[in-house]
C-alpha positions in Angstrom: 42.3 51.9 -55.3 42.7 55.3 -53.7 44.9 55.8 -50.6 43.0 55.2 -47.3 42.8 58.2 -44.9 41.6 58.2 -41.3 38.2 59.6 -42.1 37.7 58.9 -45.8 35.6 56.0 -47.1 37.6 53.1 -48.4 37.2 52.5 -52.1 38.4 48.9 -52.6 38.8 47.3 -56.0 36.6 44.4 -54.9 33.1 44.8 -53.3 32.7 44.5 -49.6 29.7 42.4 -48.5 27.8 42.8 -45.3 25.1 40.7 -43.6 23.4 42.5 -40.8 22.5 39.3 -38.9 18.8 40.1 -39.0 17.9 39.3 -42.6 19.6 37.1 -45.1 19.9 39.9 -47.6 23.4 40.4 -49.1 24.4 44.1 -48.9 27.2 45.8 -50.8 28.7 48.4 -48.5 31.4 51.1 -48.2 33.7 51.2 -45.2 35.0 54.2 -43.4 38.0 53.7 -41.1 37.7 56.4 -38.5 37.5 56.2 -34.7 35.3 53.2 -35.4 34.6 51.1 -38.4 31.6 52.7 -40.3 29.7 50.3 -42.5 27.4 52.2 -44.9 25.0 51.0 -47.6 23.8 53.4 -50.2 20.5 54.8 -49.1 20.7 53.2 -45.6 21.8 54.2 -42.1 25.4 53.4 -41.4 26.4 50.7 -38.9 29.3 51.4 -36.5 31.6 48.6 -35.2 34.1 49.4 -32.4 37.5 48.1 -33.4 38.0 46.4 -30.0 34.8 44.4 -30.6 35.8 43.0 -34.0 36.8 39.4 -34.2 37.9 37.2 -37.1 35.4 34.6 -38.3 36.1 31.4 -40.3 36.4 32.2 -44.0 37.7 30.7 -47.2 41.0 31.8 -48.7 41.1 35.3 -50.1 38.3 36.7 -47.9 38.6 38.4 -44.5 35.3 37.6 -42.7 34.6 39.6 -39.6 32.1 39.6 -36.7 31.5 41.9 -33.8 30.8 41.0 -30.2 28.4 44.0 -30.0 26.5 43.2 -33.2 23.9 40.5 -33.8 25.5 37.1 -33.5 25.0 36.3 -37.2 26.2 39.6 -38.6 29.2 39.2 -40.9 31.4 41.5 -42.9 33.3 40.0 -45.9 36.3 41.9 -47.2 37.8 40.7 -50.5 40.3 43.5 -51.1 43.7 42.6 -49.7 44.9 46.1 -49.0 41.7 47.1 -47.2 41.8 43.8 -45.2 45.4 44.6 -44.2 44.6 48.2 -43.1 41.6 47.0 -41.1 43.6 44.2 -39.5 46.1 46.7 -38.1 43.4 48.6 -36.4 41.6 45.6 -34.8 44.0 44.8 -32.0 41.8 42.0 -30.6 41.0 40.4 -33.9 42.2 36.9 -32.9 41.6 37.1 -29.1 38.9 34.4 -29.3 41.2 32.0 -31.1 42.8 29.2 -29.2 46.2 30.2 -27.9 49.1 27.9 -27.1 48.0 28.1 -23.5 44.5 27.3 -24.5 45.8 24.2 -26.4 47.7 23.2 -23.4 44.5 23.4 -21.3 42.6 21.3 -23.8 45.3 18.7 -23.9 45.4 18.7 -20.1 41.7 18.3 -19.7 41.7 15.6 -22.4 44.4 13.7 -20.5 42.5 14.1 -17.2 39.3 12.8 -18.9 41.1 9.8 -20.3 42.6 9.1 -16.8 39.1 9.4 -15.3 37.8 6.8 -17.8 40.7 4.5 -16.9 40.0 4.9 -13.2 36.3 4.2 -13.7 37.1 1.0 -15.6 39.8 -0.2 -13.2 38.1 0.9 -9.9 34.7 2.4 -10.4 33.0 -0.5 -12.3 34.5 -3.3 -10.0 33.4 -1.2 -7.0 29.9 -0.9 -8.4 29.8 -4.6 -9.2 30.8 -5.4 -5.6 28.2 -3.1 -4.1 25.3 -4.0 -6.5 25.7 -7.7 -7.0 24.2 -8.6 -3.6 21.4 -6.1 -4.1 20.0 -7.5 -7.4 16.5 -8.6 -6.7 16.0 -12.4 -6.7 13.3 -12.4 -9.4 15.6 -10.4 -11.7 18.5 -12.7 -10.9 16.4 -15.8 -11.7 15.3 -14.3 -15.0 18.9 -13.7 -15.9 19.7 -17.3 -14.9 16.8 -18.7 -17.0 18.0 -16.8 -20.0 21.6 -18.0 -19.4 20.4 -21.6 -19.0 18.9 -21.4 -22.5 22.3 -20.4 -23.8 24.1 -23.2 -21.9 21.7 -25.9 -23.1 22.0 -24.6 -26.7 25.8 -25.1 -26.4 25.5 -28.6 -24.9 22.6 -29.9 -27.0 19.6 -29.1 -24.8 19.7 -32.5 -23.0 19.8 -33.1 -19.3 20.9 -36.4 -17.9 18.0 -38.0 -16.1 18.9 -41.6 -15.3 16.5 -42.2 -12.3 19.0 -43.9 -9.9 21.8 -41.5 -10.9 19.5 -38.5 -10.6 18.4 -39.5 -7.1 22.1 -39.9 -6.0 23.0 -36.5 -7.5 20.1 -34.9 -5.7 21.1 -36.4 -2.4 24.7 -35.1 -2.8 23.5 -31.6 -3.8 21.1 -31.4 -1.0 23.7 -32.3 1.6 26.0 -29.6 0.3 23.2 -27.1 0.0 22.1 -27.7 3.6 25.7 -27.4 4.9 26.1 -24.2 2.9 23.0 -22.6 4.4 21.3 -22.1 1.0 17.5 -22.0 0.9 15.7 -24.9 -0.7 14.4 -22.7 -3.6 17.7 -20.8 -3.9 19.4 -23.3 -6.1 18.9 -26.0 -8.7 21.4 -28.4 -10.1 21.7 -30.7 -13.1 24.1 -32.8 -15.1 24.7 -32.2 -18.8 26.4 -34.6 -21.2 29.7 -33.4 -22.5 33.3 -34.7 -23.0 34.6 -31.6 -21.3 35.3 -31.9 -17.5 33.5 -28.8 -16.3 31.2 -27.3 -13.6 29.8 -23.9 -13.4 27.2 -21.7 -11.6 24.7 -19.4 -13.2 22.7 -16.5 -11.7 19.6 -17.5 -9.9 21.2 -20.4 -8.0 21.7 -22.7 -11.0 24.6 -25.2 -10.9 25.5 -27.5 -13.8 28.0 -30.3 -13.9 29.2 -31.8 -17.2 29.3 -35.5 -17.2 33.0 -35.8 -18.1 33.8 -34.3 -14.6 31.8 -37.1 -13.0 33.6 -39.7 -15.2 37.0 -38.3 -14.0 36.0 -38.3 -10.3 37.0 -41.4 -8.3 34.9 -40.7 -5.2 31.9 -38.7 -4.1 34.2 -36.5 -2.0 36.1 -35.4 -5.2 32.9 -34.3 -6.9 31.5 -32.8 -3.7 34.4 -30.5 -3.2 34.0 -29.1 -6.8 30.3 -28.6 -6.2 31.0 -26.9 -2.9 33.4 -24.6 -4.7 30.6 -23.6 -7.2 28.2 -23.0 -4.3 30.8 -20.6 -2.9 30.5 -18.6 -6.1 26.8 -18.6 -5.7 27.0 -17.6 -2.0 29.3 -14.7 -2.8 27.3 -13.5 -5.9 30.4 -13.9 -8.0 28.5 -14.7 -11.2 26.3 -11.6 -10.8 29.4 -9.5 -10.0 31.1 -10.8 -13.1 28.0 -10.1 -15.2 27.8 -6.5 -14.0 31.5 -6.0 -14.5 31.5 -7.5 -18.0 28.3 -5.9 -19.0 29.3 -2.5 -17.7 27.0 0.4 -18.2 24.8 -1.5 -20.7 23.9 -4.0 -18.0 23.4 -1.2 -15.4 21.0 0.6 -17.7 19.2 -2.6 -18.4 18.9 -3.3 -14.7 17.4 0.2 -14.2 14.8 -0.4 -16.9 14.2 -4.1 -16.3 15.6 -5.3 -19.6 18.3 -7.7 -18.3 17.5 -11.0 -19.9 18.5 -10.4 -23.5 21.9 -9.2 -24.5 23.1 -9.4 -20.8 22.3 -13.1 -20.6 24.2 -13.7 -23.9 27.2 -11.7 -22.5 27.1 -13.8 -19.4 26.7 -17.1 -21.2 29.5 -16.4 -23.7 32.0 -14.9 -21.2 31.3 -16.2 -17.8 30.2 -19.7 -18.8 32.3 -20.7 -21.8 35.3 -18.8 -20.5 34.2 -19.1 -16.9 36.9 -17.2 -15.2 36.7 -15.4 -11.9 39.2 -13.1 -10.2 41.9 -14.6 -8.0 40.2 -13.2 -4.9 36.9 -14.8 -5.9 38.6 -18.2 -6.5 40.4 -18.0 -3.2 37.1 -17.2 -1.4 35.3 -20.0 -3.2 38.1 -22.4 -2.2 37.8 -21.3 1.4 34.0 -21.8 1.3 34.5 -25.4 -0.1 37.0 -26.2 2.6 34.5 -25.0 5.3 31.6 -27.0 3.7 33.6 -30.2 3.5 34.7 -29.8 7.1 31.1 -29.3 8.2 30.3 -32.6 6.5 33.2 -34.3 8.2 35.0 -34.8 4.9 38.3 -33.7 3.5 38.7 -31.0 0.8 41.9 -32.7 -0.4 40.2 -35.1 -2.9 38.6 -32.2 -4.8 42.1 -30.6 -5.2 43.5 -33.9 -6.4 40.7 -34.2 -9.0 41.4 -30.7 -10.3 45.1 -31.3 -10.4 44.6 -34.6 -12.1 42.5 -33.0 -14.9 44.6 -29.9 -15.5 47.9 -31.8 -15.1 47.1 -34.7 -17.5 45.0 -33.0 -20.1 46.3 -29.4 -20.0 42.8 -28.1 -20.1 40.7 -26.6 -22.9 39.4 -23.2 -23.3 35.9 -24.4 -22.5 36.9 -26.0 -19.2 36.3 -24.0 -16.0 39.1 -26.0 -14.5 41.5 -24.9 -17.2 40.5 -21.2 -17.0 41.9 -21.1 -13.5 44.3 -24.0 -13.3 45.3 -25.4 -9.9 48.7 -24.2 -8.8 51.0 -26.0 -6.4 50.1 -23.4 -3.7 46.4 -24.2 -4.1 47.0 -27.9 -3.9 49.2 -27.4 -0.9 46.5 -25.4 0.8 43.9 -28.2 0.3 46.4 -30.8 1.5 47.1 -28.7 4.6 43.3 -28.7 5.3 43.1 -32.5 5.0 41.5 -34.2 8.0 40.5 -37.7 8.8 36.9 -38.4 7.9 34.6 -37.7 10.9 31.2 -37.8 9.1 29.3 -40.4 7.2 30.0 -41.1 3.5 28.2 -38.6 1.3 27.0 -41.5 -0.9 27.0 -45.2 -0.7 29.0 -47.3 -3.2 25.7 -48.2 -5.0 24.6 -44.5 -5.1 28.0 -43.5 -6.4 28.0 -46.0 -9.2 24.5 -44.9 -10.1 25.6 -41.3 -10.3 28.6 -42.3 -12.5 26.0 -43.7 -14.9 23.5 -40.8 -14.8 24.0 -40.0 -18.5 23.9 -43.6 -19.6 20.1 -43.6 -20.3 17.0 -41.5 -19.8 18.2 -38.3 -21.3 15.6 -35.7 -22.3 
């Protein structure tokens, strides 16, 4: 290759290829390194690139591929001769200006960390805040649809049977109605039932649905013990804790479903699997539900202490199972102490007669559907 001069055309050993960015035709060109880079094809008009506008483009090894900020965006110059590439590189002082510098890398890392922190903040604070604000605003028809779908999941888990012993059902209905009236819930705002299961459990579903598993009734020694547990679940209903948990656990998928009206499929399964089987609420929600139960029992002239004794008896003797709501938030000494502190002599009539209580204890003995 001849020595390159300031004005003389470069004669590289290997061809230089040019794409003008307008057509896909491959052009073999000659370069002149003067005041600007002159790109000339035999028989064609030369193209001039100002050195300050030339930038390096991605290329395989052994090829210097260049672009120009003042040329069409797809224009490319491919130089395969090492000596010519070196000479041209010296003249193009801003060749790598568009490449990411260390400072640019630092900015990218900084913004990435900020984005990650934002996501963490949304998960830790944004979603719970949205759940708190949106749970009371979910329309009742939608909440009932979610509850119906969740009920299907629950009945699938526990064999699709509801205990329907006539005398026991009448006693259970009487107990639920007294608690519902004291809680200020509408007649059509809740339904309750008993399901046969060896697990001592009680839980609330969206749409005002409350279920008691028969083993809990078997463990109870008085109507007041069972009533306090039911009142606790009514507290979760009153405070929309189940809907809040559904929005929190379902996250954006539930919020999008809520916007478009599709909230009875995957969302119900999420709720049934997480909020029913695991059935855990936050410490604040549990404390609020306990407070609600204490107030309801006091309104009825009964003590909340028996319910605390029932929970303590179950968790203390059996240790709880993963499917027990009582085991998912076991009673602590402080919780038992609080219920004991709120103990008062009975000032209201018994919630059930002895005959009604015995009938309720046998509600799953016959008449299941």
